[in-house]
N, C-alpha and C positions, 0 to 999 in steps of 0.2 A: 574625045577631046585630045588634041595633040600637044606635045610640049612646045613652048614658045621658042626654044633655042635648039638648033640641030644637034648639039653634042650631048644633051641631057639623056636622050633615049639610049645612046651608046654607053654612057656612064652607068645608067641603071642596069643595063644588061651585064656589064663587067662586074658590078657589085653583086648581082644575082649569082653569076658563075663563081665568084669568090666565096660567097656564102655557102653555096652547095659544096664546093671543094672543102671548105672548113668543116661542114657537117659530116661529110664522108670521112674525113680524116679523124674527127672526133669519135665517130661510130666505130671505125676500125680500131682505134686506140682502146676504146672501152672493151671491145671484143677481145683484144689481146690481154687486157688486164683480167677479164673474166676467165679466160683460158688459164692464165697464170695462177689465179686464185683456185681454180679447179685442180690444177696440178699440185697445189700445196695442201689440198684438203685430205689429209691423212686420217683415215677413219677406222683403223684397226687397233683395238684396245687390248684384246685378250689372246692368249695362246696357252699351251700346256707344255710342261717340262717332264720328260721321262728320265729315269735314273738308271735304267738297265738292271733293275734289282729283282726281276722275276727269276724264279727257279723252280725246279721240281719239288724242292723242299718247302717252298712258300708259294703255292700256286695262286693264280688269279690276283696278281697285284701289279701296280705300276703300269696301267694300260687303260684303254677305252674299249668297252664292249658295245657293239651295235648288233642287235639281233635282227637278222635279215629273213629268217624263216622260223616257223614254230616246230619244224620236224614232224609234223602230223601229216599222214597220208591224205592226199586229195586237196589239201589247202594250198592256195597259191602263195608264192613268196611275196615279199614286199618289193616296192619299187627299187630299193637299194640293192637288190640281188641282181646285179648286172653280170653279164657273161653268156647269156643265151645266144647272143650275136656279138656284134662289135661293141666295144666299150672303151672308156677313157677314165683314168684315175689321175687326179691332180692334188698336190699338197705342197706345203713349204716345210723345210727342215733346216735346223742349225745345230751342228754337232761337231765334236772334236775327233781327230783321227785316233787319239789315244784311247778314248772311251768307246770307239767303234772300230775295233782292231781285228775283226774277222779277216783272215788272209785270203788273197785271191787264189793262192795255191796253184794247182795245175789247171785251173779253169782259164779260158781265154777272154781277155777284155776286148771290147769292140766287136763281139761276135755272139752268135747263138750257140749255146752249148747243150748237147743232148744230156738230159738228166735234171735232177732237182737241186742244182747248185745253190739256188736262192735260199734253201733251208739251212745252209751252212753259214749264212751271213748274219749280221745283226738285223733281226727282223723288224721291219717298220710297219708293214701292213700285211695281215695274215688272213686269207680266205681259204685256208687249207681244209681238206677233209681227211680224217684219219679214223679208220674203223679196224676192228680186230678180225673181221671176216670179209671176204670179197663179196661184193654185191653191186647191183646195177647203180651207176651214178657215183660210185665212190672215188672216181678220179676227175670229177668236175670241180676243179679247184685252181687257184692262182695265188700268188703272193709276191711281195716286194721286200728286198733287204739291201744291205750294204755289204759288198765284198771287196776287200782291198780299197775301201773308201769310195767305190763306184756303185752305181745303182744296178741291182740285179732284179730282173722281172721274169718270174717263172710262171709257166702254165702247165696244167696237167694233160692227161690223155683226152679228157673230155668224153662226151657221149655223142655218137653220131656215126656216119657212114665210114669215116676214115679208118680207125680212130687216129687222133693226132699223136705226135711224139711228145713225151714229157721233155720240156726244154726250158733253158734259162738264157735270156738275152742279157748280157753284161755290158755296161757302158764303157766309154773311153775316159770320160772326165771324172775326176774325184770331186765329191760333193761334201767332204768334211775337211776342216782345216786344222792346223796345229793348235791355234788358239780357240777354235770353236766359236769364232766371232762373225761368221758370214752366213747369211740366209741364202738358201737355194730353192728355187721353184722346180719341182719335179712333175713331169707329166708322162704317163705311160699309156700307150695306145695299142689295142688289139683290134685289127681290122679282120673280121671274120670272112669277108668276101675274098680277100687276097691272101690271107694267112700271115700277113706282116705283123710283127710286133715292133714298136718304136719307143725310144726314150728321148725325151726333150728336157734340157736343162736351161732354166731362165729363158724360155721361149725359143730356144734354138735346138735344132736336131742334133742329138749326140750320136745315136746309132739306130739303124733300122735293118731288119732282116726277116726273110721268110725261108731261111735254110731249113728250119724245122717248122713248117706251117702250122698255125693255130687257127683252125676253122670251126671246130665242133663246140657243142654246148658245154660251157663251164659254170653255168648257174647252179645253185643248190637244188638238188632233186626234190620236186614237189611231193613225191611219194614218201619222203623222209628216209632216214637211215637207221639201222639198228646196230647194236654192238659197237657203239662209239667208244673210242679211246678216252674221250673226255666229253663234258657237257657242252663244249664250245664249238662243235661242228657247224651248227646253224648260225654262227656269229661271224661278223667281220670284226677283227681285233686290231687295234692300233697300238704300236709301241711294244709289242711282245709276241713271242711264239705262243699261239693261242692255247696249245695243249700242255705247255710247260714240260715238253719232252726232255728227258735228261740230256745234258750236254748242249742244249740250245743256247744261242746268243741273242741278246736283247738290245734293241736300240736305246741309246742314251743321248738325250739332247732335247731340243725344242721342236715343237710340231704345231702347225696351224693350217687352217683353211682347207679342209678336206672336201673335195668335189668328186662325185661319181656321175658319169654320163653313160647313157645307153646308146651312144653313137661313137664312131671313130672320128675324133676331132682332127682337123687338118693342122699343119704347122702354122698356117696363117691365122687360124682361129685361136690357137693357143697363145701365139705371140701377141695377138691384139688385146687380150684381156687377162693375162696371167697376173697382172698387177692391179686389177680392178675388182671391186666388189660387184657381184652379179645379182640381177633380179632373180627371185625364187622361181619365176615362171619362164626362165630362159629355156627355149626348146632343147630337149635332149637331156636336161639336167635332172638326174634321178635322186641325188642326195647332196646336201650342202651343209656341212657342220663348221661353224665359224668360231666357236670357242669364246664367244663374247659375253657369256653370263657373268654376273658380278660375284658369283660364289656358288657353292654347292657342288654336286657331282653329276647333275643332269646336263648333257650336251645337246642343245636344241638342234633340230634339223629344219633348215629354212624351207625345204620342199614339202608342201602339204601332202599328207598321207605316207610319207617316208619316215622310217623310225628314228627316234632320238637315240643318243648314246649315253652310257654311264661311265663316268670317270672313276677309276679305282686308284687313289682314294682321297685325292685332294689334300695331300700332306707332303711335307718334305721327305724325299726319298721314295715316294709312292704316288706318282702321278699328280703333280702340283700345278695348279693354275698360276699363271704369271700375267702381269699387266704392263703395258707401256708406260703407265703413269708412275710405276716404280722404277723402270729402266726402259728408255726408248728402244734399246736393243732386244727387248723381250719379244717383240713382234716385227714381222716384215712390213714394209711400207706398202699400203694399198690405197687406192684412190677411187673417187666417185666417178663412174663412167658416164652418167647422164649429164647433158649440158645444164649449166646453172641457169637460174632465171635471168641473171644479167646477160648471159650469152644469148639467150633466146630474145631478150629485149633488143640487143644490138642487132641481131639478125633481122628482126622486124623493122627496125629503124632504117637499116640499109635498103631493105626491100621497098619501103615507102619512099625513100629518097630517090630510088631508081625509077619511079613512075614517071611517065612522060609529062612534061609541063604543057599547060594550055594557056596561050596568050589571049587576053581580052582584046577584042577589036575596039579600035578607037571610035 
C-alpha cells in the first residue's frame, strides 16, 4: 500500500535518518561516559611503608621476604625465580631524597658501570647471593637500589658460556623528591638475547645499555648453595639489604604493586598498562604482589603456584601496611583495564545500528 500524498514517503525517510543519527549520537555519548567512568575507577587500596630501619644489629626487620627456592639440591625453583633468561621487574615507589641519601659518588649516571654499584645504594629489591666459599652458581644474582636518587639495576656474572661482567645500570632521572610526595613507577628489563638492561620511569625509557652485556643465567641455582652468609640467599627481599651486611643502606618510603615477568617487556607494553591492574593469567607474568590484604603479615601472590610473601612486621617503624582510605596519597592511582559492561553494551548497540536496513515492498 502506498501513501496517498507524494511528500509523506520522503518525510518518513527523513525522520528515519534523524532517528538513526540520534541513536548513533546517544550510543557514542554513552560510550564516552563509560570510558570516563572506567578512567575514574581507582581500585588500589593498600601499599606498604618501609622505614629504612634494618641493620646488622637488628637483622630481618622492615622488609618483605619472598622465598623463591628451598635451597635443596635437585628441587626446581618457584615461578618467581626469574633470571634464567629475559625478565622484567615492575613496582611503584614513593620516597624522599633525605631518607634515601646514598650518594652517586664516582659512579656514572645514565650509563652501565662495571661493578656492583647497586649494593652501595638504598636497597629496594634484593635477589643477591652471598656465600663464604666460592661455588658454582654463586654469582647468579641481581638487585635494585637508589643511588643519588636514581634507579640502579645491577646484575651478577651469571652462569653460562660468557660469563657476564658484574655491572650496574644507573638511570638519569631522580625518582625521590624533597617532600617524598610523588609516586614513580619503575620497570627494569634484562633482555638475555641482546644483553641489554633498561630502566623505565612512569612508562618512559630512562636509559638502556648493553655496554656490559647480561646474557647468562641469573636464576637461583637449583642445586642449592652451601656456606651461605645468611639464611636469605634463596629469598627475594623487598625494602632491605637481604643479608643485613654491615654498612648497608636500606630503602625508606612507600612501595606497591610488585610484578615479576619471565619475559623482556617492550616499552610499548610497559607504557600501556603500568597504571592498570592486571589479570593474574597475563602471559609472562610470573609473580604479582598487590599488598591489598586488610591486615596481617602475609602478602598474597595473584599468580597461581607462585609464592606469597611475608611482611616484617606490620608495625610503625618496621614494615607497616598503609591504606588509601586513611590517606589517598598512600597508594598510586591504578585503574581497571577491562571494558565495563556499559562500554560493551554501547559497542553492541552501535554494531546493531550499523546493520543495513531492509525496506518492505509496498
